[in-house]
C-alpha positions in Angstrom: 0.0 0.0 0.0 1.0 3.6 -0.5 0.5 5.3 2.9 1.0 9.0 3.8 1.4 9.8 7.5 0.9 13.5 8.5 2.5 14.0 12.0 4.3 16.5 14.2 6.4 14.2 16.4 6.7 10.7 17.8 3.2 9.3 17.2 3.6 9.7 13.5 7.1 8.3 13.5 6.1 5.2 15.6 3.2 4.6 13.3 5.5 4.8 10.3 7.9 2.3 11.9 5.0 -0.1 12.7 3.7 0.0 9.2 7.0 -0.1 7.3 7.7 -3.5 8.7 4.7 -4.8 6.7 6.5 -3.6 3.5 4.2 -0.6 2.8 5.4 2.4 0.9 5.4 5.1 3.6 5.7 8.9 3.2 5.9 11.1 6.3 4.8 14.7 6.1 6.0 16.8 9.1 6.8 20.5 9.6 10.0 19.7 11.6 12.9 19.6 9.1 15.5 18.5 11.7 13.4 15.6 12.8 12.9 14.4 9.3 16.6 14.6 8.6 17.2 12.3 11.5 14.4 9.9 10.3 16.0 9.8 6.8 19.4 8.9 8.2 18.1 6.0 10.1 15.4 4.5 7.8 14.2 4.1 4.2 11.1 6.2 4.8 10.4 9.0 2.4 10.0 12.4 4.1 8.5 15.7 3.1 8.9 18.8 5.2 5.8 21.0 5.2 2.2 21.6 6.3 -0.1 18.7 5.6 -3.0 21.1 4.9 -1.0 22.5 1.9 -2.3 21.2 -1.4 1.1 21.5 -3.0 2.7 19.5 -0.1 0.1 16.7 -0.4 0.6 16.7 -4.2 4.4 16.3 -3.7 3.5 13.3 -1.5 1.6 11.9 -4.5 -1.7 12.0 -2.6 -3.8 11.0 -5.6 -2.1 7.5 -5.5 -2.4 7.1 -1.7 -4.3 4.1 -0.4 -4.5 5.7 3.0 -3.7 9.1 4.5 -3.4 9.1 8.3 -3.2 12.5 10.0 -2.0 12.3 13.7 -0.8 15.7 14.6 -1.6 17.1 18.1 -4.0 19.7 16.6 -7.2 17.9 15.6 -8.3 20.8 13.4 -5.2 20.3 11.2 -6.0 16.5 11.1 -9.6 17.0 10.0 -8.7 19.5 7.4 -5.8 17.4 6.1 -8.1 14.4 5.8 -10.8 16.3 3.9 -8.3 17.9 1.5 -6.5 14.6 0.9 -9.8 12.8 0.1 -10.7 15.6 -2.4 -7.3 15.2 -4.0 -7.8 11.5 -4.6 -6.7 9.5 -1.5 -8.7 6.3 -1.2 -9.1 6.3 2.6 -8.4 9.0 5.2 -8.2 8.8 9.0 -7.9 11.7 11.4 -6.8 11.8 15.1 -9.1 13.9 17.2 -8.9 15.0 20.9 -12.3 16.5 21.9 -15.0 14.1 22.9 -17.7 15.8 20.9 -16.0 14.7 17.7 -16.6 11.1 18.6 -20.4 11.5 19.0 -22.5 9.6 16.4 -24.0 12.9 15.1 -20.6 14.6 14.5 -19.2 11.3 13.1 -21.9 11.1 10.5 -21.1 14.7 9.4 -17.4 13.9 9.0 -18.3 10.8 7.0 -20.3 13.1 4.6 -17.1 15.1 4.2 -15.2 12.0 3.2 -13.4 11.0 6.4 -13.3 7.2 6.8 -12.1 6.9 10.4 -11.6 9.0 13.6 -8.9 8.0 16.2 -8.8 9.3 19.8 -5.8 7.7 21.6 -6.9 9.5 24.8 -10.4 8.0 24.6 -9.1 4.5 24.0 -6.5 4.9 26.8 -9.2 5.9 29.3 -11.2 2.8 28.3 -8.2 0.6 28.7 -7.7 2.0 32.2 -11.3 1.3 33.1 -10.9 -2.3 31.9 -7.7 -2.7 33.9 -9.5 -1.6 37.1 -12.4 -4.1 36.4 -9.9 -7.0 35.8 -7.3 -5.7 38.2 -5.4 -9.0 38.6 -4.4 -8.6 35.0 -1.6 -6.3 33.8 -3.1 -6.1 30.3 -6.6 -7.0 29.0 -8.5 -6.7 25.8 -12.0 -7.9 24.7 -12.8 -9.6 21.4 -16.3 -10.3 19.9 -18.1 -8.1 22.4 -16.4 -9.7 25.4 -17.0 -13.3 24.4 -13.3 -13.9 24.3 -10.7 -12.0 26.4 -7.0 -11.5 26.3 -5.6 -11.7 29.8 -2.0 -11.1 30.8 -0.7 -12.1 34.2 2.8 -12.0 35.8 3.5 -15.2 37.6 4.2 -14.9 41.3 6.3 -17.3 43.3 3.2 -19.0 44.7 1.6 -19.5 41.3 0.4 -23.1 40.8 1.9 -23.4 37.4 5.5 -22.3 38.2 7.9 -25.2 37.5 5.4 -27.0 35.2 5.6 -27.4 31.5 3.0 -26.0 29.1 1.9 -29.6 28.3 1.5 -30.4 32.0 -0.6 -27.3 32.6 -2.9 -27.9 29.7 -3.4 -31.6 30.7 -3.9 -30.8 34.4 -6.3 -27.9 33.9 -8.4 -29.3 31.0 -11.6 -28.1 32.7 -10.5 -24.5 32.3 -11.1 -23.1 28.8 -8.0 -21.1 27.9 -5.2 -20.9 25.3 -1.6 -19.9 26.3 -0.7 -17.4 23.6 2.7 -16.0 24.3 5.3 -15.7 27.2 7.5 -12.6 27.8 10.6 -13.5 29.9 13.6 -11.2 30.5 13.0 -9.1 27.4 12.4 -12.2 25.2 9.0 -12.9 23.7 8.1 -16.3 22.4 5.2 -18.6 21.6 5.7 -21.5 24.0 6.0 -25.2 23.0 4.7 -28.1 25.1 8.0 -28.6 26.9 8.6 -24.9 27.9 8.5 -24.5 31.7 6.8 -21.6 33.4 9.1 -19.5 35.6 8.5 -16.9 38.4 8.2 -13.4 36.8 7.0 -14.7 33.4 4.4 -12.4 31.8 1.9 -14.9 30.3 -0.7 -13.9 27.8 -3.8 -16.1 27.8 -7.0 -16.0 25.7 -9.9 -17.3 27.6 -13.7 -17.1 28.0 -15.0 -14.6 30.7 -16.2 -17.3 33.0 -12.7 -18.8 33.3 -10.9 -15.6 34.3 -11.1 -16.3 38.1 -9.5 -19.7 37.5 -6.7 -18.1 35.5 -6.1 -15.6 38.2 -5.8 -18.4 40.8 -3.3 -20.3 38.6 -1.1 -17.2 38.4 -0.9 -16.6 42.1 -2.6 -13.2 41.8 -5.7 -12.0 43.6 -8.6 -9.8 42.3 -9.0 -6.8 44.6 -12.0 -4.7 45.4 -11.4 -1.2 43.9 -13.4 1.6 45.5 -11.0 4.5 46.1 -8.9 5.7 43.2 -6.4 8.5 42.9 -5.7 10.0 39.5 -2.6 12.1 38.9 -2.9 14.4 35.9 -5.9 16.3 34.8 -5.2 16.2 31.1 -7.5 14.5 28.5 -6.8 11.0 29.7 -7.3 11.8 33.4 -10.4 13.8 32.7 -12.1 11.2 30.6 -11.2 8.4 33.0 -12.5 10.4 36.0 -15.7 11.3 34.2 -16.5 7.7 33.3 -15.7 6.3 36.8 -17.0 9.1 39.1 -20.5 7.7 39.5 -19.2 4.2 40.4 -16.0 4.8 42.4 -14.6 7.4 44.8 -12.3 9.5 42.6 -9.7 12.0 43.8 -7.8 13.7 41.0 -4.5 15.6 41.6 -3.5 18.3 39.1 -0.7 20.9 39.7 -2.1 23.5 37.2 -4.7 25.8 38.9 -6.3 26.7 35.6 -6.7 23.0 34.7 -8.2 22.4 38.1 -10.9 25.0 37.5 -11.7 23.3 34.2 -11.9 19.9 35.9 -14.2 21.2 38.6 -16.6 22.5 35.9 -16.4 19.2 34.0 -16.6 16.7 36.9 -19.5 16.5 39.3 -18.6 13.7 41.7 -14.8 13.7 41.7 -12.7 15.5 44.2 -10.2 17.8 42.4 -7.0 18.8 44.3 -4.5 21.4 43.1 -1.3 19.6 44.1 2.0 18.2 42.8 1.9 14.5 43.3 5.7 14.2 43.5 5.5 15.6 47.0 5.5 12.5 49.3 4.1 14.4 52.3 1.3 15.7 50.2 0.4 12.2 49.0 0.2 11.1 52.6 -2.0 14.1 53.5 -4.3 13.2 50.6 -4.8 9.7 51.8 -2.6 7.7 49.5 -2.6 4.8 52.0 -6.4 4.4 51.7 -6.3 4.1 47.9 -7.0 0.8 46.1 -5.7 2.0 42.8 -3.4 4.8 41.6 -3.4 6.1 38.0 -0.6 8.5 36.8 -1.4 10.1 33.4 0.5 13.4 33.4 2.3 14.6 30.3 5.6 13.5 31.8 6.5 9.8 31.7 9.2 10.1 34.4 6.6 11.7 36.8 4.1 8.9 36.1 6.7 6.2 36.8 8.0 7.9 39.9 4.6 8.6 41.5 3.4 5.0 40.7 6.5 3.6 42.6 5.7 6.0 45.4 2.2 4.7 45.5 3.4 1.1 45.6 5.7 2.0 48.6 2.6 3.2 50.4 0.8 -0.1 49.8 -1.4 0.7 46.9 -2.3 -2.6 45.2 -2.9 -1.5 41.6 -0.9 1.1 39.7 -1.3 2.2 36.1 1.1 4.6 34.4 0.9 6.5 31.1 4.4 5.8 29.6 5.0 7.6 26.3 8.6 6.5 25.9 8.3 3.0 24.5 11.8 2.1 25.6 10.6 2.6 29.2 7.8 0.1 29.1 9.7 -3.1 29.8 11.7 -1.4 32.6 8.5 0.1 34.1 6.9 -3.4 34.3 10.0 -5.0 35.8 10.4 -2.4 38.6 6.9 -3.0 39.9 4.4 -0.9 38.0 1.4 -3.1 37.3 0.1 -1.8 34.0 1.3 0.5 31.3 -0.7 2.7 28.8 1.0 4.0 25.7 -0.7 6.3 23.2 1.6 5.4 20.4 0.8 1.7 20.6 -2.9 2.6 20.9 -2.7 4.7 17.6 -0.7 1.8 15.9 -3.3 -0.7 17.0 -6.1 1.3 15.4 -4.3 2.1 12.2 -2.5 -1.1 11.3 -5.8 -3.0 10.8 -6.6 -0.7 7.9 -3.5 -1.8 6.1 -4.1 -5.6 6.2 -5.4 -7.3 3.1 -7.5 -9.7 5.2 -10.6 -8.4 6.9 -9.8 -7.4 10.4 -12.4 -6.4 13.0 -10.0 -5.5 15.8 -6.2 -5.4 16.4 -4.2 -4.7 19.6 -0.5 -3.9 19.7 0.6 -5.4 23.0 2.4 -3.2 25.6 6.0 -4.1 26.4 6.3 -6.9 23.9 6.7 -6.9 20.1 3.5 -8.7 19.2 0.0 -8.0 18.0 -3.3 -9.9 18.7 -5.7 -9.7 15.7 -9.3 -10.6 15.2 -10.0 -11.7 11.6 -13.4 -12.0 9.9 -13.2 -15.2 7.9 -14.0 -14.7 4.2 -15.5 -17.4 1.9 -12.8 -19.4 0.2 -9.9 -18.2 2.4 -7.2 -20.8 3.1 -7.9 -21.0 6.8 -11.3 -22.7 6.1 -9.8 -25.6 4.1 -8.2 -27.7 6.9 -8.4 -28.1 10.7 -6.3 -25.8 12.7 -3.6 -28.5 13.4 -3.1 -29.0 9.6 -2.9 -25.3 8.6 0.4 -23.9 7.4 0.6 -21.5 10.3 3.9 -19.5 10.7 5.9 -20.6 13.7 5.6 -17.1 15.2 1.8 -17.1 15.2 -0.9 -19.0 17.1 -4.7 -19.2 16.7 -6.2 -18.6 20.1 -10.0 -18.5 19.8 -13.0 -18.5 17.5 -16.5 -16.9 17.7 -19.3 -18.3 15.6 -23.0 -17.3 15.7 -22.5 -15.7 19.1 -20.7 -18.6 20.7 -17.0 -18.6 21.6 -14.6 -21.5 21.4 -11.0 -21.9 22.5 -8.8 -23.1 19.6 -7.8 -26.7 19.4 -5.9 -28.7 16.8 -9.0 -30.5 15.5 -11.2 -27.3 15.2 -12.5 -26.5 11.7 -12.8 -22.8 11.0 -15.7 -21.7 8.8 -16.7 -18.7 6.7 -18.0 -15.8 8.8 -16.2 -17.0 11.9 -14.2 -14.4 13.9 -10.8 -15.8 14.7 -8.3 -14.4 17.3 -4.7 -14.8 16.4 -1.5 -13.7 18.2 1.3 -13.0 15.9 4.9 -11.8 16.2 6.0 -9.2 13.6 7.8 -11.7 11.3 4.6 -13.8 11.0 2.0 -11.2 9.9 2.4 -11.8 6.2 1.9 -15.6 6.6 -1.2 -15.2 8.8 -2.7 -12.5 6.5 -2.3 -14.8 3.5 -4.3 -17.5 5.3 -7.2 -15.1 5.9 -7.4 -13.4 2.5 
């Protein structure tokens, strides 16, 4: 595919890197010349310095032959205008990043569709929803629903008391046949791999499992984790992610939000009705104690500063808070953050990539999630008539070694994948795939 990415910083660059691995022709349009020079020196990406709302700049990027134009600048007005102009100039599909919630309402979305926009992306909205899911399934470090919740990705870090530590994958599958789950991938000491039957679980392993909702409590027990009752939540950072999260939770939980900007605190007070807004710097340990950090069940740090989010989460842990969630924008920090004790990581670049990559696959994809901290995606394919995946049982498919079929939904019923399962047309199939396996998997579902 010919893809144009309009950006003004790291989100656009990360998206380009995620897409270029799939052998697409990528052109980046960005106003920062020095940044683009650095990109050119380290990659084969084509770059154009300029404003993406300029017709001449888009024409230089050969917009009329673009399969997709993705605009992910921080200014949503530029993104919307870029998308509308690009569509008028001949781009087949255009997607815009937006920030304000009103742009995601059904009425506004229909209006943008009439203007030619094919998709709207709000990383902040998706980040808030991920945080809420992590609070609901708080024994998991990462979670994601497929097929309306009929299948769920669930990631746990194995504690020393976990029942499965020291056992092989084959032993665990045999011993716990009554639990419906599929072990998808293991992340161990910066190494990610799809396990074989003889691989043995170790303390500290991050294990990704696809399961049915009713089996989640059993999975939690096997991991040595415990689900906690979350009632009191402290949010640090009153930006878009913090504000959206608080708004969606304040009628269900006791929310206290700490924000160091007085002006933003006033905005939060007008926007939130049940949350307690405090003008404070959460890096102050004495202040955290005064604000009742020891009474909190969960601590969420979503300021614009990654280091602040990591530090305050570690401080919360030292006060005994059971569940910590940090917004970590530097992808290089994700693995470190998880290893030093932060429970869950949210990254807006990965969120944007998850949303965008599915538009570039030849097979029909209903959802895609770029996993945090590991180089892998979990994809839900809609099975087309005549695709190779319908011709043989799962055990006889020519699946790449770095991919695994995890679960299937058919006519509203979900199934955990087994070697003798026969996939049929119109099934929805959940597949975990490492970067090197995406082409092989996509070929099976075309």
